[in-house]
C-alpha positions in Angstrom: -85.6 -207.5 -47.6 -85.9 -205.1 -44.5 -82.2 -203.7 -44.7 -82.9 -202.6 -48.4 -86.2 -201.1 -47.6 -84.6 -198.6 -44.9 -81.9 -197.6 -46.9 -79.0 -199.6 -44.9 -78.2 -202.1 -47.7 -77.0 -201.1 -51.1 -75.8 -203.6 -53.6 -73.9 -202.4 -56.7 -71.4 -204.1 -59.1 -68.2 -203.0 -59.9 -68.4 -202.9 -63.7 -72.1 -203.2 -65.0 -74.2 -201.1 -62.5 -75.9 -198.2 -64.2 -74.6 -194.8 -63.0 -78.4 -193.4 -62.6 -79.0 -196.7 -60.2 -75.8 -195.3 -57.8 -76.4 -191.8 -57.8 -79.8 -189.5 -59.0 -77.6 -186.3 -59.3 -74.1 -185.7 -59.8 -72.2 -182.3 -59.4 -72.1 -180.5 -63.2 -70.4 -177.1 -62.9 -70.9 -177.0 -59.4 -74.5 -177.6 -59.6 -76.7 -180.7 -58.4 -77.7 -182.1 -62.1 -80.2 -185.2 -62.5 -78.9 -188.5 -64.2 -80.5 -189.6 -67.4 -81.7 -193.0 -67.4 -80.2 -193.5 -71.1 -77.3 -196.0 -70.2 -74.4 -193.8 -71.1 -72.1 -194.9 -68.4 -71.7 -197.7 -65.8 -69.7 -198.4 -62.9 -67.0 -199.3 -65.0 -67.1 -196.3 -66.0 -66.2 -194.4 -63.2 -63.6 -196.8 -62.0 -61.9 -196.4 -65.1 -62.3 -192.4 -65.0 -61.1 -192.5 -61.7 -57.6 -194.4 -62.5 -59.1 -197.1 -59.9 -59.4 -199.6 -62.9 -57.2 -200.2 -65.9 -59.2 -199.8 -69.0 -57.9 -203.5 -70.3 -59.4 -204.8 -66.9 -62.8 -203.4 -68.2 -64.2 -207.3 -69.2 -67.7 -206.4 -70.0 -69.1 -204.5 -73.0 -69.2 -200.7 -72.9 -72.3 -198.7 -72.8 -71.5 -197.6 -76.7 -69.3 -200.3 -77.7 -66.1 -198.8 -77.8 -62.7 -199.3 -75.5 -62.7 -198.2 -72.6 -60.4 -195.3 -71.8 -59.9 -192.2 -69.3 -60.3 -189.4 -71.5 -62.4 -187.1 -69.8 -65.1 -184.5 -71.3 -64.6 -181.4 -70.4 -67.5 -181.4 -68.2 -65.7 -183.9 -66.1 -68.1 -186.8 -66.2 -67.5 -190.4 -67.3 -69.4 -192.2 -69.8 -69.4 -192.4 -73.4 -68.0 -189.2 -74.0 -65.2 -189.9 -71.9 -64.8 -193.0 -74.4 -65.2 -190.7 -77.4 -63.8 -187.4 -76.3 -66.7 -185.5 -77.5 
């Protein structure tokens, strides 16, 4: 408990952890931008987008219910937009 309280221990899952639980902000067009807590992306989306996880190995439901893919939006951030191309 003490290590968690002091920020020395961070637990994140490889697939289901919401990205907003990992990062408070992300760079968008070179500027730190706050994360929305709306369930748009999971850690698995980040791993697929970065090429660290094959879409077929994404073994949990995606936030938007569509199959995972490595397509990325113009903003360069993964999530539902990464899978739909919007």
